[in-house]
Structure formats: structure tokens, C-alpha cells
Backbone as CSV, one residue per row, in Angstrom:
resi,resn,N_x,N_y,N_z,CA_x,CA_y,CA_z,C_x,C_y,C_z
1,MET,-33.156,65.971,36.207,-32.064,64.937,35.781,-31.775,64.835,34.295
2,GLN,-30.557,64.915,34.020,-30.208,64.709,32.518,-29.985,63.272,32.127
3,GLU,-30.409,62.890,30.956,-30.261,61.565,30.405,-28.928,61.586,29.892
4,VAL,-28.063,60.588,30.182,-26.655,60.440,29.678,-26.759,59.555,28.402
5,VAL,-26.361,60.004,27.332,-26.348,59.263,26.128,-24.805,58.862,25.855
6,THR,-24.721,57.499,25.658,-23.261,57.030,25.291,-23.244,56.372,24.001
7,ALA,-22.165,56.602,23.415,-22.189,55.863,22.069,-21.647,54.407,22.236
8,PRO,-22.196,53.465,21.300,-21.640,52.085,21.497,-20.270,52.016,21.474
9,VAL,-19.792,50.910,22.253,-18.419,50.619,22.478,-17.907,49.878,21.265
10,ASP,-16.917,49.951,20.772,-16.356,49.249,19.544,-15.595,48.119,20.210
11,PRO,-15.964,46.722,20.303,-15.105,45.796,20.917,-13.647,45.547,20.327
12,THR,-13.333,45.941,19.256,-12.078,45.885,18.556,-11.072,46.884,18.935
13,ALA,-11.776,48.029,19.539,-10.858,49.087,20.154,-10.134,48.807,21.107
14,TYR,-10.630,47.865,22.115,-9.926,47.443,23.343,-9.897,46.026,23.386
15,PRO,-9.029,45.157,22.524,-9.191,43.715,22.695,-8.908,43.324,24.039
16,PHE,-9.731,42.226,24.263,-9.568,41.450,25.754,-8.393,40.548,25.649
17,VAL,-7.381,40.807,26.436,-6.264,39.696,26.726,-6.367,39.032,27.853
18,ASP,-6.589,37.740,27.712,-6.706,36.759,28.889,-5.457,36.435,29.402
19,ARG,-5.141,37.189,30.683,-3.866,36.754,31.325,-4.098,35.677,32.309
20,ARG,-5.299,34.969,32.541,-5.302,34.130,33.347,-4.746,32.608,32.987
21,GLN,-4.378,32.542,31.700,-3.676,31.332,31.285,-2.303,31.173,31.730
22,GLY,-1.997,29.838,32.168,-0.389,29.817,32.555,0.404,29.863,31.360
23,GLY,1.490,30.747,31.680,2.665,30.915,30.689,3.563,29.978,30.771
24,PRO,4.648,30.164,30.005,5.816,29.235,30.132,6.627,29.208,31.425
25,GLY,6.477,30.208,31.965,7.192,30.297,33.416,6.493,30.079,34.604
26,ARG,5.093,29.534,34.303,4.285,29.499,35.522,3.763,28.118,35.584
27,ARG,3.902,27.339,36.747,3.573,26.062,36.935,2.058,25.942,36.943
28,GLU,1.439,24.902,36.772,-0.103,24.799,36.565,-0.555,24.697,38.164
29,GLY,-1.501,25.871,38.589,-2.108,25.897,39.852,-1.194,26.687,40.711
30,ALA,-0.200,27.055,40.407,0.971,27.790,41.411,0.381,29.186,41.473
31,GLU,0.497,29.544,42.963,0.089,30.726,43.459,1.280,31.788,42.986
32,ARG,0.727,32.995,42.942,2.089,33.902,42.953,2.231,34.483,44.187
33,ARG,3.318,34.619,44.736,3.834,35.161,45.944,4.470,36.420,45.862
34,GLN,4.303,37.497,46.680,4.943,38.866,46.486,6.376,38.692,46.610
35,PHE,7.082,37.772,47.534,8.299,37.868,47.942,9.239,36.687,47.418
36,VAL,8.711,35.873,46.669,9.176,34.663,46.270,10.489,34.743,45.524
37,ASP,10.889,35.646,44.683,12.093,35.749,43.902,13.048,36.292,44.553
38,SER,12.870,37.131,45.758,14.034,37.841,46.261,14.214,37.528,47.716
39,ARG,13.705,36.566,48.266,13.831,36.159,49.548,15.198,35.795,50.170
40,SER,15.948,35.235,49.095,17.422,35.015,49.418,18.314,36.042,50.039
41,SER,17.676,37.323,49.596,18.661,38.549,49.863,18.072,39.233,51.078
42,PHE,17.005,38.827,51.662,16.315,39.391,52.848,17.054,38.786,54.091
43,ARG,16.936,39.543,55.197,17.351,39.313,56.414,16.502,38.034,56.945
44,PRO,16.853,37.196,57.712,15.817,35.962,58.303,14.627,36.729,58.866
45,GLU,14.742,37.815,59.639,13.336,38.361,60.086,12.251,38.768,59.087
46,VAL,12.758,39.145,58.036,12.154,39.667,56.818,11.454,38.437,55.996
47,VAL,12.304,37.532,55.940,11.775,36.083,55.287,10.484,35.644,56.086
48,GLU,10.734,35.706,57.384,9.887,35.229,58.377,8.460,35.819,58.197
49,LEU,8.594,37.148,58.227,7.398,38.103,57.845,6.814,37.674,56.572
50,ALA,7.683,37.679,55.599,7.070,37.278,54.290,6.030,35.904,54.209
51,GLU,6.800,34.988,54.858,6.197,33.718,54.821,5.023,33.762,55.703
52,ALA,5.032,34.446,56.840,3.697,34.540,57.747,2.613,35.204,56.983
53,VAL,2.935,36.297,56.135,1.985,37.063,55.280,1.282,35.967,54.227
54,ASP,2.231,35.284,53.603,1.584,34.392,52.560,0.731,33.349,53.389
55,ARG,1.161,32.824,54.484,0.322,31.875,55.090,-1.054,32.499,55.476
56,TYR,-1.112,33.751,55.818,-2.190,34.408,56.256,-3.089,34.567,55.009
57,LYS,-2.570,35.079,54.002,-3.368,35.122,52.753,-3.810,33.803,52.253
58,LEU,-3.067,32.639,52.334,-3.660,31.449,51.958,-4.856,30.835,53.004
59,ARG,-4.645,31.170,54.148,-5.600,30.797,55.180,-6.959,31.647,55.004
60,HIS,-6.793,32.788,54.717,-8.056,33.614,54.445,-8.364,33.975,53.103
61,ARG,-7.747,33.113,52.274,-8.259,33.277,50.890,-8.248,34.826,50.560
62,ARG,-7.054,35.593,50.714,-6.900,36.907,50.397,-5.806,37.025,49.373
63,ARG,-5.832,38.001,48.411,-4.913,38.359,47.559,-4.069,39.309,48.036
64,PHE,-4.719,40.344,48.588,-4.147,41.558,49.340,-4.502,41.577,50.712
65,ILE,-3.735,42.120,51.537,-4.175,42.393,52.979,-4.052,43.855,53.213
66,THR,-4.736,44.213,54.318,-4.906,45.611,54.807,-3.842,46.030,55.811
67,PHE,-3.517,46.953,56.045,-2.497,47.392,57.151,-2.878,46.767,58.478
68,GLU,-4.065,46.714,58.775,-4.640,46.210,60.130,-4.123,44.659,60.094
69,GLU,-4.515,43.955,59.005,-4.180,42.545,58.790,-2.640,42.319,58.989
70,LEU,-1.951,43.224,58.206,-0.376,43.111,58.427,-0.010,43.301,59.906
71,PHE,-0.604,44.155,60.516,-0.414,44.365,62.139,-0.612,43.091,62.870
72,ASP,-1.807,42.506,62.449,-2.179,41.242,63.057,-1.123,40.274,62.897
73,VAL,-0.628,40.032,61.668,0.412,39.074,61.279,1.610,39.236,62.124
74,MET,1.972,40.514,62.166,3.114,40.945,63.117,3.063,40.672,64.390
75,ALA,1.778,40.913,65.035,1.630,40.626,66.281,1.709,39.086,66.664
76,GLU,1.241,38.326,65.613,1.460,36.772,65.848,2.762,36.554,66.028
77,LEU,3.593,37.135,65.138,5.111,36.813,65.222,5.787,37.291,66.472
78,GLY,4.957,38.063,67.386,5.667,38.697,68.625,5.985,39.944,68.536
79,TYR,5.888,40.860,67.335,6.411,42.067,67.413,5.390,43.001,68.221
80,HIS,5.892,43.980,68.911,5.063,44.909,69.465,5.917,46.358,69.605
81,LYS,5.159,47.250,69.906,5.773,48.679,69.698,6.268,49.085,70.958
């Protein structure tokens, strides 16, 4: 087994940018939503799905969901093959 030797990392080479702070366009404590900016242009069925996905993500404290979870959300809305 070979020993891997690495050089020390210069912290100034890759400065840390803290993007967790609220910016001018973000309300304090506001959650980011995937579909929030373009819901007005969607069909009502698509808006319903987007809102159901957002509720699911909030209920389960998930930032992203899997395809299986998306299918579960769709099935809860009554979609079937």
C-alpha cells in the first residue's frame, strides 16, 4: 500500500463564499421553491403538482426528492398509468 502525500492547501487560493446569508431579494426565513417564479405560466394541473411537491418537501424536510417520491406525490393526486 502506497502512502499518499499531499501538499498543504492554501486557504487564500479558494476563498469561502458564504451564500447562506439573506440577500436583498430574499425574505428572512423564506424557503426557496423550485416553481415559484413561473407558476403563472403553467397549466392548472402543473401548478397543482408543483404545490403538492413543495408540501411533500416541507412535510418530510427534504430539499430534493427522488423519482419514487415524485411518483408517490403524483399517486396521492390521483394520477395512475
